[in-house]
Every structure is written in structure tokens, then in C-alpha cells.
N, C-alpha and C positions, 0 to 999 in steps of 0.2 A: 835244546836238543829234546826231541820227543822220546820218551822212555818206552821200552817194551813192557807189555803186561806180564812177561815172564822173566825169571832169572835164568840166564842162559850162558853156560861156559863158552867162552870164545865169541860172545856177542860183539857186534861191531859199534856199539854206541861210543866207546872210547876213541875209536879211530876214524869216525865219520869226517872230522875236519881234514884228515890226510887222504881219506878215500874219495871224497866227493869230487875233487878236481880231476880224478882219473876215470870217473864213470862217463861213458860216452853218451852223446845225445841220441835219442831214438824215440819212437812213439810208445814202445812197450819195453819194460824190463823183465827178463826171465831170470828167476833165481831157482836153480835146481836144489839148493840147500838153504831153505829160507830161515831155519833156526829161529832165533828170537825176533826176526822181522825188523830189526833196527834200520836196515837199508831201505826197506819198503816205507817205513814211517818217516824217514828223513830225506826222501828224494821226491821229485815232482814229475814223474813220468805220467803220461796220460792213461796208460793201462799197465797192469802187472799180471804176470803168471808166476805164482809162488808155489813151489813144490818141495816135498820132503818125503822120505821113505817112512817116517814115523806116523802111523795112522792116528795116534792120540793127539799129536801136535796139529795135524791138519784138521781133525775133528773139532778141536778147540777153536781154531781160526774160523772155520765154517760156521760154527754155532755163534761165535761172537759177531760175525757179520750178519747172520740172520736173526738172532735172538739175544741181543746184548743185555736187555733188561732181565730176561729170564736167567741168563748165566749169572748176572749180578745177584739176583734174588736167591739162587741156589747156592752160590759160593759164599755169600756173606755170613750165614750161620756157621759154616765150616771154619771160617777164619775166626769167628767170635769165640768158639769153644774148643778149637782143635789144636791149641799149642801145648800139647803134652805127648809124650812118647806113646802112651796108651791109646789116645784118640787117633794119633797118626797111624799107628799100626792097624787099628780097627778100620779106618778109612782106606788104608792101602789094601786090606783084605777084601773090602767091598769092591774096590776098583778092579782087583785081579780076579775075584771069584764070583761076582754076581752076573749071571746070564740075563739077558733081556733088559739091561740097564739102558734107559733112554739116552740118546746121544748127548742131549744137553746136560743131563745129570753127570754123565761120564766126563764131559768137558769141564764142568765145574770141579769135579774131583781131581782131574789132572792139574788144573790151575792150583788147587789147594796143595796137592802133593809136591808140585814144583816149588812153591813158595815156602813150604814147611820142611822139605827134605834138605839133605846135606848140600849146602852151597849151590843150590840150583842144578846139581848134577841130574842128568836124565839117563837112566840105565835100566836094562832089562836082562833077565836070565834067558837061557836057551829056549825056555817054554813061553817066552814073551811076557813073563811076569815082571811087573815093575818092582825093583828090589833096592831102591835107594833108601838108606837108613834115615831116621829122624835127625833133624838138624840141630837139636839142642839149643833152640833160640831162647834167650833170656827174656825177651818180650815178644808179643804177638807179631808175626811178620806183616808187612805192609799189604793192605788189601787194595789192589789196583783198579778201583772202580772207575776213576777218571780215564785211566789208560784203556780200559775195555771200551768205553764209549768213543774215545778218540780213534781207536783202531777200527771200530765198526763204521764210523763216519767216513774214514778214508777208504776202507775196503768197498763200501757202497758207492762212494763218489767216483772211484776209479774202475768200478766193476771188476775188481780183482778176482782172479780165478785161483782157487786153492786145489792143488793136485796131490794125492797120495801116490807118489810115483818115484821110481829110481831115476837117477840122473840120466841113464842111458835112454829110457823111454821119454823123459821130458825133452831132451835135446832132439830126439828123433821126430817127435810129433808136434811140438809146440813152438818151434822156431821157424820164422819166415824172413821176409825181407825188411820188416820194420822193427825188428827186435834187437836189443842189446842184451848181453848175457853177463851176469855177475855170479861167480862161483866161489863159495866159501866152504869147501869140503872139510871133513875132519883133518886136523893138522898132522903132518908128518912129525914124528917125535923128535924133539931137539936133543933128547938123551934117553938112556934106557929107563930111568926113573920117571920120565915124563911120557911114557908110552901108553897114553890113553887115547885110542882112536876108534871108539865105539861108533858104529853106524847102525842104530837101532839094536838088533840082537846079534849082529856080526861085526867083527873088526873091519875097518876100512884100511886096506893094505896098500903097499906100494904098487901092486898090480892094478888096483882100482884107480890109483892116481895116474898111472900110465894110460889106462883106458880112457879116463876123463880127458887127459891132455890130447889124445888122438881124436876123441869125439869132438872136442872144441875146435880143433883145426879143421876137421871135416865140415862142421857146421859153418865155419867161416868161409871155407872154399865154396860151399854150395850156395850160401845165401848172402855172404858179405856181412854177416852179423859180427859186430865188434864185441870183444871178449876181455873181461877183467877177472883176475883171480886173487885170492888172498891165501897165504899159508905161512908156516913157520919158515924162518930163514935158515935152511940147512943145505948141506951139499946135495942131499937127495932131492930136495925141492928144486934147486937150481938145475939139476941134471934132468929131471923128469919134465919140467916146464921150461926147457932150454929156449924154445922160440920166443918166450915172453921177455919183455924188458922189465927188469926188476927194480922196484923203488923200495928202499929200506926204511922201516919204521920201528919204533920201540913202543911196547904196550905193557901197561901194568895189568897183570892177571890176578884173579882172585879166587881160585879154587882151593888153594892151600889154607889149612886151618890156622897156620901161624902167620898172622898179619905182619909181624915184624920182619919176617924173612921172605915176604913176597917181593920178587925182583922183577924188573922189566924184562920182557921177552922180546927177542929180535924177530921181527916178522917182515914179510915182503908183500907188496901189492904188485902183481904182475899184469902188464898191459900188452896184449898181442899187437905188435906193430903191423900196420897194413899199408898197402899202396894207396896213395892219394887218388889215383884214378879209379881202380876197381874195388878198393876196400878189402882186398884179400891179402893174407899173409903170403909172402913169397912171390907175388906178382904173377897171377894166372891170367890176367886179361891181355888182349892184344897190345894195349899201350905199354905193357911191361916187357914184351918180348920183341922179336924181330919185325912182326907185322905192326904197321903204324895204325893206331886207332884214331877216332875223331878227337879225343882229348889231347893226344900228343900233337896231332896236326894243328889244332887250334892254338895250342900253346906256342908252336913254332911260328905260326903266322903272326901272333901277337908280338913275338920277339923279333920279327923282321927278317927271319931266315931266308925267305923267298923274295925279298924286295928287289934284288939285283938279278933275278933269274928270268925275268920276262913273263912270268905267270905260266898258266897251262893252256 
């Protein structure tokens, strides 16, 4: 399994064996919530469109694709000397308060903050200031030099496109006839105490989930794009994504500081069922309704339906 260069809550590395069989074949995979990019790193699509609303995340991926060695050179000394609360807070102040910081320097700082902050949490205040506390690591966090180079190689080989974009815009402008879609949005909370659904500076609400479900159905109807989603296994998830066929899985999560009390979370992989003829949910092609299309006619001929009717 190829590891992400980031620590990312809800990352898909642990569930790739369960997820891979459900991902559809296509020329291009579109991810409106790329997150830690584990799906990108562990699949073999010819092209990728990878989006997220977090500009720091997309900046890091773009810089790693374009300037991997410079990102490594700038990040290495941060990792070498930065495993203390004082250094972390100083680097966080630079990240939040320095105007005119070069994109590649900001990318290296984001990688440092992600690896040195609390359990990989990525969180911002209402002013877009990064406000994750220091992670209190006993030893220096792992420096993902090999992962940076591996990411850059794959991103360049596949000509991956990285977009800083909302899911609404990504689905409107980047999906055509040769794309499949995988969506891993912020999870619906399984309980009141698990209610962390941050989407950059704003919460990702049930209303957002309903909009996402509607947009995914529309994209499928318009283009025949196959769709797969992941989320927590809750009543709300099953109600909002009711058209999807749900496959249950259990995942060990690691945000809690109490390692002994980390329990497996129930999640679902949702696959939008589509017509074999038109590739649409609900059967919008002529083969699925009263008008007979070519696919239906050919299938009936192959089955011998017209053999005793003297032809036409």
C-alpha cells in the first residue's frame, strides 16, 4: 500500500482493500474531496482530476508535482529542528501571518504543521488561520521524503490536475463521458461527541450532503458517470444517499489520543446502481422504458424471440 505524504483523519489507506473492488473502470477518476490522496496513490486510472476546497492542501500537491526536490529541501530542516511546542507555534505564526510567502515555502510549512500537529487534524478558525495545537510528539515525526517523490512521479505520469474548488463546481465543470467519480466528503457524525465535520473554515452539514447526493445523481443522468461514495454508517447517511447500494465495512480510526479506547467505526461504501444499457441510475435511456432501443432489440434477437415470427 502506497502511503500518503500527509497524516489525514479519515484517510482511505486502511480501507483500500475493501474500496478497490467497488471503484468503476474509466479513463479518468474525479475526486471532489481528495484529502490525503490515498485513492489516487493506490489506483491505476489513466488520468485524475483531484479537487478540494482547502487551498493549502491543493498548493502542497501542486508544488510537490512541480518542485518535489525544492519542497524536500525546504521541509527537511523544519522537521530536523521543529519538534517542540515553541518551534511549532513559531512556524504556525509564520504560516498564518507572513504575507508574500512563496508558494513552495508555504507548502513545506503546511507539510510540517500537518505532521507535527495534533494527530494530523487540519483545522482553521473563521479568519482562515490554521489553529491546530502542537501534537506533543515524543520523537520527531516521520519525514515523508520518499512519499513526496512517489507522489510527484505519479502526478506527472498521469498528468493529474489539482483544483482548489468546491464539490459543486468540480462536478459541474470537470465531469464528462469518460470519468468516474469517487466522493469521500466529511462524515456525517455517528454521535454527538463525534460531531467533527469541518470543511475548511465551515462545517459540512446535512444540507451539503443532500446537495452532494443531488449533484451526483444529476451528473450520472447527464453523462453516465459512475459514482462511488464513502461515509459513516448512520441513519442519516442511508437516508440522504438512499439511491446508493450500501456495502458495510469497519475501520479503525486514530484521531483519539487514547489509543486503548480507539474502536472500530462502522462505515459504508455506497455504489450508485446503474442500468447496464445506458449507465444511468433509474433507467433514463430508451432501452429502459417503453421505447425499444438497439441494445434491447439486439438482446432479444440473440435470445431467439423473433425466430418463429417470419422476420420483418
